[in-house]
C-alpha positions as CSV (number, residue, x, y, z in Angstrom):
1,M,-14.6,-0.6,-20.2
2,E,-15.4,2.9,-18.7
3,K,-14.5,1.6,-15.3
4,V,-11.1,0.5,-16.5
5,K,-10.4,3.8,-18.1
6,R,-11.5,5.7,-15.0
7,I,-9.2,3.5,-12.8
8,Q,-6.3,4.1,-15.2
9,K,-7.0,7.8,-15.4
10,N,-7.0,8.1,-11.6
11,N,-3.8,6.1,-11.3
12,E,-5.4,3.5,-9.1
13,I,-3.4,0.7,-10.7
14,D,0.3,0.3,-10.2
15,E,1.5,-0.9,-13.6
16,D,5.2,-0.7,-12.7
17,F,5.4,-4.0,-10.8
18,K,7.4,-7.0,-12.0
19,L,6.6,-10.7,-11.5
20,T,9.5,-13.0,-10.7
21,E,9.7,-16.5,-12.1
22,E,8.7,-17.8,-8.7
23,D,5.6,-15.5,-8.7
24,I,4.6,-16.9,-12.2
25,Q,5.0,-20.5,-11.1
26,A,2.9,-20.0,-8.0
27,L,0.1,-18.4,-10.0
28,L,0.2,-21.2,-12.5
29,E,0.1,-23.9,-9.7
30,S,-2.8,-22.1,-8.1
31,E,-4.7,-21.9,-11.4
32,E,-4.0,-25.6,-12.0
33,D,-5.3,-26.5,-8.4
34,I,-8.5,-24.6,-9.1
35,R,-9.0,-26.2,-12.5
36,E,-8.3,-29.7,-11.1
37,G,-10.7,-29.2,-8.1
38,R,-7.9,-29.3,-5.5
39,V,-9.2,-26.2,-3.7
40,Y,-11.9,-26.5,-1.0
41,T,-13.9,-24.1,1.0
42,E,-13.5,-23.9,4.8
43,E,-16.8,-25.7,5.2
44,E,-15.8,-28.5,2.9
45,V,-12.5,-29.0,4.9
46,Y,-14.5,-29.1,8.2
47,E,-16.9,-31.7,6.7
48,Y,-14.0,-33.8,5.5
49,L,-12.3,-33.7,8.9
50,K,-15.5,-34.6,10.7
51,K,-16.2,-37.6,8.4
52,E,-12.7,-39.0,7.8
53,C,-10.8,-38.0,11.0
54,G,-13.5,-37.8,13.7
55,F,-12.8,-34.1,14.1
56,E,-15.3,-32.1,16.2
57,E,-15.5,-28.4,16.1
58,Q,-15.2,-26.7,19.5
59,N,-17.2,-23.5,20.2
60,N,-15.6,-21.1,22.7
């Protein structure tokens, strides 16, 4: 809690921003994707591409 008070005291947080309806919908969709397990790490994506699509990573 002290950290929050220090940040607020030093004006490190911009509290004057406004979210649009589109911003809110995008945040809700992102949260739902995470909750439903539809978000993957880069490594998981590469493994999927290797197994399912025959993708081979090229090292330059």
